[in-house]
N, C-alpha and C positions, 0 to 999 in steps of 0.2 A: 442569444449570441452563441454561435458555434455551427458545426456541421452535423447533420443527421448521421448517426453511426449505423452499422449493419444491424445492430440490435440483438446480436447473438448472445444468448444467456442460458444458463442451466442452474437448477437448484444446487445449492451447496458448493458452487464454484468458487466463492470468495471466502471460504471458511478460514483459510490460513491468514489472509489479510485481516479478517474480522477478529480473529483470536489475538493477533498482535496488537491491533488497535485498542481492544479492551484492556490489554495489559499496559500499553504505552500511554494511553490518553484517559484511562479510567479515572484517575485522581483529578484531572482537570475537569472532566465532565461532572464529577461530584461536587466541585467547588461552586457550581452555578445552580441557581434555584430552578431555572427552566432551560436546561441545555438543549441546543438544537444540533442535530447531525444531518448532513446532506448526503444522499446517494445520488451523485451526479451522473446522468446518462445511464440509467439502470437497464435500458434496453426494451425489447419487445414484450417482455413479461416482467412482473414486479417482484420476482422471487428474491432477488438480492436485497431489496429494501426491506421486505418482510423479515428476512433472516437477520439483517443488520439490527433492526429494532430488538429482536429477541436476544441477540448476543450482547448488545450494549447494555440492555437493562439488567443483566446479571451484574455488571460492574457499576452501573449508574441508573438506579430505578426511575429517576425522573426524566430521563432523556426522551426527546421526541425526534422522530426521523421524518425528513422531507425528501421524497423522491422527486427528482427533477429530470424532465425529458424535453428536448427541443421539438420532438415530433408530437403534435397534438393528439393524434390517434392513439398513441401509446399511453398518454395520460388518461384519455377516456377509458381505455381498456383496463387501466389499473384502478380506477375509482372504486369498483366493487370491493377491493381489498383494503380500503381505508378502515381504520379502527382507531381507538383511543391511542394517541401517540404516533400515528402514522398517517400522513397525507401525501397526495401526489399533485404536483404543480407543473405548469408549463414554464420552461426556463432553461438557460444554458450557463455559459461562463460568467454571466452577470450575477448569478446566484441570488434570485429575487426572494429572499426570506425577510420577514419583519425585523429580525435581529441578526447580528453577525454570528455565524455558526461556530461552535467549538470543534466541529469536525466537518471536513468535506472529503468524501471518498470518491475518487475518479478512477475506476478500474476499466482498463481496455478502451478508454475513450480517446486518448491522444495517439494511439497506434496508427491511425489513418492520416495523421497530420504530418507535415514536413518537420524535420528536426529544427529548422530555423524558426518555426512558430512556437516552439515549446516555451521558451523563456518568457514571451509575452503572455501566454496563457497562465503560466505559473504566477507571474507578477499580478495579473488580474485576480486570480483566485486567492492568493495570499492576502491581497488588499481587502478581501471580504471577510477574512477570518476575525474572530474575536481578538482584540489586542492583548498583548502582555500587560500584566499589572505588577509593577515592582513592589507595591505596598503589600499585596497578598502573597507575592511570590509566584503568581500564575505565569506560565509561559505563553498563555493564549491558545488560540485555536490551532488545529493541525490539518494540513492538506496531505492526503495519502494518495499518490498517483503512481500507477504501475500496470503491469500486464501479467496475465496468467494463461495457461493452456485451457482447453475447453472444459475439462473436468476438475481443474484446480489442483493438479498434482505438482505443478511447478509455477513459481510466482516470484517476481522481483518488483519491488516498489521503492519509491523515494518518499521520504517524509519531510515536509516543509512546514515551518512556523511562519508567523507574520514577518519575520526577518529574512526568510528565504530557506534554501535547502539545508537539512540537518544530517540526514542519514540515508543509507541505502540498505535494504533488507533483502536477503536471498532466502527463499523457503521452498522446501520440496518434500514430497513423499519419498523418504529415503530408500524404501524397498524397490522403487522403480528407477533409481538414479544410478547410472553407470559411472559417472564422474561429475564433479561440481560444474565443470564448464558446459555441461548439457543445459544449464540454466541460461546460457548466453542467448538462446533464441527467444527468451522471455524478458530480456532487458527492456526497460521502458524506452520510449522514443529518444529521450535525451542521451542515452548511452548505447543503444543497440548498434548504431553505425560507427561507434568508437571502439568496438572490439577488434582492433587492429594493432599490430606492433607499434610501439611508441606511445600508446595511450594507457593511462593508469588502469582502466577497467580490464584491459587485455592482460596486463601484468598481474593483476589481482587474480584473475581466473587461472592463469598459468601457475601461479604459486599455490593456489588452492588445489589444483590437480596434483601438483607435486606432493603437497601435504597429505592428500587423500591416498596417493600411491604409497607413501611412506607409512601410513597408518593401516595398510592392508592386513597386518597380523591381527588387528583388533576386529576384523570382519568375522572372526570365529565367535565373537561375543554379540554379533549383530551389527546391522548397518548404523544404528544409532550410536553405538560406542565408537565405531570407526569415525563417524562424523564429528563427534565430540573431540576425539583425539586430533583429528585433522584441523579443526578450528582452533584448538588450544595451541597447536604448533604455528598456525597461520598468524595468530595474535602476537607472536613475537616480532613480526615485521609490519603488520597492518593494524590500524586503530579500530579494533573490534570493540564495540561499546556495550555489548551485553555479556551475559554470563552463561554458565552451564545449564541453568534452568531453562533458558531459551534455546540453547543448542539442542537440548533433548527433544525439543519440538520440531527439529529439522530446520532450524533457522540460524542465521548469523547476520548481525547488523554492523555496518561499518560507517565511520564518519564520511560524510559527503565529500569533504575537501580532498580526501585521499583518492577518490574515484572520479572526481569532476573532470570533464573533458578539457584537454589542452586547447587553447585558442590560438 
């Protein structure tokens, strides 16, 4: 179920997203005896699925990755790369895995869809996630859906649990970033058309640019220190949910409710 994507992919393109996933979902993956992670729509080559397995196994050694593609020829081309813990299957938004996954990563998949289609796709994918378990304290599976540039320098993604959207994360190679609003071109489909006056995401990027400008004196200590100072100032008015340890990675994560489109 879904539409065949262009299939454009590059090695190491999703490193920022993978790094964040390992941090944010690692403990949930370790709770499960046989956790499954899905790389949905990996593209014309299987690099991103191969890399996801390696990065997640640092955080959760028992995790298995299933690469899903709606184009059968791409699945056939990926088969030689299968190994212990990594398989490739034909499938789309129905996520045909034997058990509900603890992670579904959909990077650069929804960019070609219409904004009005996103909510239904999110709902379908979230329904396939492993459910929360109040007894154990598990929050359940995680859907990470977003967009990045061709070599992974700029990336924005939404994280969703079984209950729906949770957070939005902005991540960048800071040395190549002129201002935070440069990330606007990589907003996921649910937000990219909302970067206009009167919408929360536009106000957020405007305030981020102002904080970045005010933090200019910290540039003498490097782009990382300037970013940290800007995010610290930004957090006075916006619900930033992570801390300096993540900011040092060139990231900032904000509660979804603050950036959600106005209907």
